[in-house]
N, C-alpha and C positions, 0 to 999 in steps of 0.2 A: 346933884351932880354926879357924873360917872366917875368911878373910882379908877386911877391909873395904876396898873398892876407894878408891883415892884420887880425890878430886874433880877434874874436869877443869880444868886451870889453863891458860886460853887464853894469856896472855902468855908463860908458860913454853915451852908447846908451840910457840908461833908463832916464838920466837927461838932455841929449842935448837938447837946445832949450826950457828948461822948468824950467828956473830959478825961475820964480814967484811960481810955483807950489812946487818947492822944499823948497822954503823959507817959503811957507805957511805950508808946512808939518813940518817943522822944528819949527815953531811957536807952531802949534797945539801939538807937542810931548812936548815942554817945558812947555805949558799950563797944559796938562795932567799930566806931571811928578810934576810940581808945587803943583797941586791940590792933587795928591796922598800922597805928602810929607806934605801937610797941615792936612791931616786927622788924623795922629797920635796925632798932637797937640790938635786937637778938641777933640779927645777922651779922651786925657790926662784931658782936662778941665771938660768933661762930667763925669769923673771918680771922679774928685775933688767935683764937683756939687752933685754927689750921697753922697759922704762922708759927705758933709756939709748940706744935705737936702734942696739944692736950687731948683728953678724951672728949669726944664729939656726942656720945649717945645722950647726956643728959640734956645738953643744949638743942640737940636736933629734936628730942621729945617735947620740950618746952616749946619749941618753934611750932611743931606741928599742933601741940594743943591751943597755942594762940590763934593759930590759922582757922583751926575748927571753931573756935569760939567766935571769931569774926564772922565765919560764914553762917553759923546757928543765929547769931543775933541779927544779921543782915537778912536772913531769909524769913525769920519770924516777922521782923519789922515791916518787910516788904508784903508778907501775906496779910497782916493786919490792915495795912493800908489799903491793900487790894480789896478786902473784904468790906472795909468801910466805903470805898468807891462803889462796889456792887450793891450795897445797902442804899446808897444815894440813888443809883440808876433805879433800882426797884421803886423807891418812893417817887421818883421823876415819872416812871412809866406809868404808875398807879394814878398820879395827879394828871397825866396828860390823857389818859383814858377817861377819867371822870370829867376832866373840862372838855374833851371833845363830844362826849355823849350829850352834854348839857349846852353846846353851842347853839346858835340860831341856825335854823335851816339853810339859810342863804349863805352863811359862813361854811357851813359844812360842805354844800355843794360846790362853793367857790374853791375851797381847799382840795376837795377830792379825796377818796378814801385811801389812795395809795401814797399820796402826799402826807397825810395824817398818820398812816402806818409806818411811813420813813422815820418818824420822830422816834418810835418805839425800837427801831432796830438800828438803822445806819447811823443816825444822829446821836443816839444813846452810845453807842460803841466809840464814837469819835469823841463824845463827851468824857467818856471813861478815859481815853488816852490822855486828854487834857489834865484829867485829875491825878493820872500817873506822872505826868511830867511836872507839873505844877509852875507857878509863875517864877520861882527862883532857881529851880534846878537846872534849867537850860542855860541861862546866861552864865551862871557859874561853871557849868560843864564844858561850855564852849571855850571859855577863857582857860580854864585849867587844861583842858586836852591841847589846845594850841601852844600853851606856854610849856607844857610838859615835854611835848614832842620836840620843839625848837631846843630846849635846854639840853634833853637827852641827845640830841645830834650833835650839838655843840661840845658836850662832854665827850662822847666817844660814838662816832657813827657805826663803827663796827658793832658794838654792843646793841645799838638800836635796832640793827638788822637781825641780830640773834634774838631780840626781844619780840619782833614782830613775826618771827618765824616760830617762836614758841607759841604764840597765841593761835597758831593754826592748829596746835594739837586740842586745844579747848573746843575748837569748831567741831571735831569728831564727837566730842562729848555732848556738845549742844545738839547734834543730829540725832542722838539716842533720845534726849529728853523731848525733842520735837516730835519725834515718831509717837512717844506715848501721848504727847498733848494732841496729836492728830485726832485720836479716836474720841477724847473728850470734846475736841472742837466740833466733830462730826454730831455728836448728841446735842451740843449746844444750838448747832444750827438747824438740827431737826425740830427741836423746842421752839426755837426763834420762828421757824416756818409755820408751825401749828399755832403759836401765838398771834402772829400777824394774820394768818387766815382766819382765826377766829374773830380778831379785831376788825378786819375788812368786812367779814360777814355781818357783823353787828352794825357797822357803820352803813352798810348797804341796805340794812333793815331798821334804819333809825327812825324812819316814819312810824312803823309799828310800834317800836320801843317806846317813843315819846308819846303817842296816842294811848298807849297802856300804862304810862307813868313806871316804865320798868328800868329806868337809869340806875337806880341803886342796886337792884337784884343783878342785872347784867355786868355793872361795873364790879360788883364783888367776884363774880365768876371769872371775869378777866384780871382781877387781882390774884386770885388762886392760881391762874396760869403763869403770871408774871412771878409769883413766888417759886414756882417749880423751875422757872427759867433762872432766877436768882441763886438757887441752889447749886444748878449745873455750873453756872459761871463761877460761883465760889470755889467749886471743885477744880475748876480750869485755873482760877488765881491762885490756888493752893500750888499747883505743878508749876505755873509761871513763876512763882517765887523761887524756884530752883535755878532760873536762868542766871541771875546775878551771881550766886555762888559758884556757879560753873565757870563763869567768866573769872571769877576770883581764883577759881583753882587753875585755870589758864595762866593767870598771873602768877601763881606760886610756881608753876612749871617753868615760866620763863624766869622766874627768880633763881631757880636751880641752875638754868642754861647760863644765865649771867654771870652766877658765882662761878661756875665751872670755866666759861670763856673768859671771864673778867681776871679770875685768878691766874689763867695762863698769861694773859696780857700783863698782869701785875709783875708776875715772876720775869717776863721778858723786858720789863722796864718800859712798856708802851702805856703804862697806866699807872697812876699814884694811887696810894690807898685812900686819900681822901676824896679824889675824884671818884673812885670805884664805889665809897659809901653813899656818896651824893647820887650817884647814878640809881644805886638801889632804891634809894628813898623816892625818888621820881617814879621809879618802876612801879612803886606800890600803890600810887595814887593814879595810875595811868587807866584802869579798866573801867571804873564807873563813869568818868567822863567821856570816854571811847564809846561806850554802850549808849549814853544819853545823847550825845552829838549826832550819832549815826541816825536816829529816828526821831530825835525830839522836835525839830523844826517844823517838819510837815505835819506831826501829830498835833502840835501847838495850834497851828493855822485852822487844821479842820476841827479841832475842839472848840475854838472860839467861834467859827462859823456855825457850828451845832448848837452851842449857847443862844446864838441870835435867833436861830430857827425855833428854839423852844420859847424863847421871850416874844417871838411873834406869835406864837399859838396861844400863850398865856394873856396875851394883849388883847385878844377877841373876846368881846362881852358874852358872858353866860345869859342863856335864854331865861332862866329862873330869876335873874336879877331885874327882869322887867317887873316883876311883882312889886318892887320897892318904889316904883314910881308914882303909885296913886293908891286909890281905896281897895281894899283887900276883901273879897268874899270867900269865906272859907267853908261856908255851909249853903246847901241849895235853897232857893226860895221856896215858900210853902205852897203856893197855888199860882204857877205861872200861867199866863194867858197864852204862850205860845213857846214851843220848843226853841225856835230860831226865828229871828226877825232880821232882815236886811233893809236898810232905810237909805236910800240914795247912795249907794256904796260905789265907790271907784277903787279899784286896786289893779296892781299888775307887778311885773318883774323888771328891775333895772330900769325904771322910768318908762317902761313899755306897758301902757295900759292894756288890761285883759278884760276887765269889767268896767261898765261905765254906767253910772247912776242907777244901779240895780237895786230894785225894792221887791221883796216877797216875804211871805210868812209860812213857817212849818208848824201845823198844830201839834199840841203836846201829845196827841195820839193819832194813829193812822199813818197811811204810806203816801208820801209825797215824792214825785219823780221830777228830775230835771233832764230835759232832753235839749237836743241841738247838735250842730255839725262839730266835728273836731276842731278844738281851738276856740270854740264859742265862750270858754270860761267855766264850764262845769265842774272840773276838778279844782280850780281856783277857789270857787265857792266853798268846797270842803275844806281847803287848806285855810282859809279865812276863819272858818269856825273853829278848828282845831288851833288856831294861833300860830300856824306854821309861816303865816304871812300876815302882816299888818295892812289894813285899809289905809288908802290915802286921803280919802274924804268919806263921809257918811258914818253911819251908826249900826253896828251889830250887836245884837242882843242873843244870849242864850239863856233860856228859862226865865225871861224877863229883866235880866241884868246885863249891862253892857260887858261885851267879852272881856275888856281890859280890866274890869273891876274884880274878875274871878282870880284867885290864886290858880296858878298855871297847872298844879298837880289836881286841885278840886275840880276844875274845868274838864280836864281830860278824864277824870274818874267818872264823869256824867256821860261820857261818849264813848261807845264802841265803834271802831273803825276798820272797815276791810278795804284795802286799797285794791287798785286795778290789778296788781301782779300777785294779790295774795301772799305777800311776802311773808316768810316764815324764817325763824333763826336757824342757823346751823346746829341745832339742838335736839333734845328728845321731843317726841309728840306731846308727852305730858307737860314738858315745860312750855311748849308753844300754846298748848290749850289754857294754861294758868297765867300766861304772861300779864302781868300787872294786877292779877287778882288780889283784893284786899283780904280774902279769907280763904281757907284751905278747901280744896276740892277732893272729894274721895273719888275712887275709881268708878263707883256706880253712877255718880253724877257726870263724870267725863264720858262714860260709856253711853249714857243717855243722850248727851249732847251730839255725839257721834252718830248714834241711831238716828236721831231727828233729820240730820242731813244725809243719811244714807251712806256713811262711811265705815260704820262699825265692823261689818264683816271684812272689809279691805284691810282695816288696821289690825284685826285679828289674826290675819294671815301673815303679818310681818313677824319676823323671827322674836323679837323682844316686846310686841305689843305696843303698849303705851310708852314704853322705855326706849323704842327704836329711835336712833339718832338719824335725822334727816341731813342731806347734803353730801354724804359720802357714798357708801355703797349702796344705801337705800335711800330712795327719794320718792316723791310723790308727783303724779302728773298735774297739768295746770288745772284741771278741773277738781282733783282731789285736794289740791292745796287750797283751792277758792272754798271748797265745802269745809275744810278744817278751819280756816280762817273764820268762816261764819259760825262754827261750833263754838269757837273761842268768844265770839260776840254773844252767843247765848249764855255762856258762863259767867260773863262779866258782870250781868245784873244792871248795866248802864241804861239810863233812860231815853238817850238818843243814840240811835244806830245809824251810821253814816256807811253807804254801800257804794263803792265806785265801780260801776259796771259789773255787778257780782256773776251775772250769767254768760260773760264772754266765752268762758272755757267749757261750759257745761253742755251735755248732750240734751236731748228733749226729755228723757226719763228723770235725769237728775235736776234739769231745770224746772220741771213741774214740781219735784220734791221742794226744792228751793223755794218756789212760789208759795207753797203750802206753809213752810216755816216762816217766811216773812210776812203772810197774811195773819199768821198765828202772833208773832211778835208786834204787829201793827194794832192789834187789838187793846193793848195797854202799853205801847212804847210809841215814840215818835220815831218813825223810819224815813229817812232821806235817801234815795237812791238815784245815782246818776245811771240813766238807763239808755240802751240802744235797741233792744228788742221790742217789738210791739206788745209782746205777752206781757212783759213787766208794766209798760205803760198804761195797757188796758185796764189793769185792775187797780192802779193808782186812785186815791181819793182825790188827789190834786196834781196836776201837771204843770210846770213851768217850762215854758219854751225860751231858750237863750238863742240869740243871733247876733253874732258878731259883738259879743260882749254886752248885749242889752237884753231886757226882759221884751221879747216879741209879743207875749200873751200868756195867759196862765187861766186854768179852769179844769174841767173834767175833760176826760178823752172825747166824749161825744160833743161837748160843747166846743172844743177846740177843732173838731172835724168840720164843724158847720161854719166856723168864722175865721180860723187861722190859716192862711195860705201856706205859710212857712212849715206849719205842724202838718198839713196835709201832704205837702211835698216829702216830709221825712217819712210819714207812714207810707205813702205810695212808693217810695224808693226802696224801702224795707221790704214790702209785699213783693216788688219786682224781683229783689234779690233772692226771696226764698220761693220764688214760683217756680 
């Protein structure tokens, strides 16, 4: 039975394994709160000292020390909570990357790379806001703010206006902090952009990654990028932790202003001492709920929506969980009769059939070509072999065993795949050549593979050779990318090689070189090629003709010319196109 994923529990994930940090934050909050509560008492004593004309230096110093203690404890607690939040977001990003890489192809295409990438940026940021606000702080802040303002107005509306004006002074200090934060935010945004760009590039190359079983390696690389982003965001959190102390400083400025203004009103008889002290007490608790209430409601709603979007992704089944449904084949058969067999296979996309009752066999050695008009189901057949797609009816075997009986990673380790676009990762040439390889490959082996596909000299002229990163300042042409993808297939050591229109971007010289490499591979490998060009079809040992999702005929090139009208039409059309 399918396992229903557990919903994302923010508080549990935030505090799991961090009991000491949680206790420390609680202690700091208690210290900060206790210090804040001590300030009104000190202010009352200061007022009494003013009335009795006593020395003010000692009380003033104690008041300042208490205020600094409140600010320091509050800043440290805020930073520790912010760091815990960033650690949670880091773990969530890594989990999202790993889960997305292992989703089924249909779900990945349905979600889209941009939608998946948004989980790592916008949704993660909104979830962080939810963590900062918390499910308890916002309601308490709203009630505290409303009640404090109402009572302060009832006590003395003049002093309330003085208080609001004094907070404007704190705004000037906030501007200074924000300017410093701006540079940090810019660095964060640059790293976010790079991280998302790499992730989108990986998702766009998901076919090649899955075919080469490279999910763990690529996931680790993206995790390293997420770690760099985490460190920058922790730096930003350290600066953000100054915001509340600055507001508290504004509160202290308001306190001084109210003491002066209230003292004048007290002496004039417009205000009693008891009312004045009560007003000061409310003033001290004003800053925090004011700050929370201003931004909390929107942040809370966005954070809850972001959590739902993460739950939506994690609810999608992982591709490798299919291995749990039946028999598992973790080692290849010893003496398979054929590399691939299709027996009355029907398959399609979203209940739209593409292949209908298709049967054919690919020998364990030799070159087999699949031809047909666009949309006839050629690439769909390759997707079925790689288990990117499941058949609705019929049986597919790879090296003598049903395709569903293979462990997914073992199945794809037996297959080297070159897709139509010769998709490459936005990474170094070395990484692209060794993608999914189970053994290390030295420079000599890499250069030999590049030489076999006629790419060695061209790669040698790049600034960093094998370590040149593709996709940025330096990139390869369509034909070069196709030859590089074929070199990767050579290095893989797989017994079955799938080529989806490998000559579509090649000129005559490089097409001839590729045919030589394919002929060499076919002597001891099973090579299945989706082909358009007559030159590829002519040299095939076996040709399968697909027409409207069905096998129209199969045989050698010359046999099909004699008896298959559809094949003759394809050959004549290509000959006319190249006349």
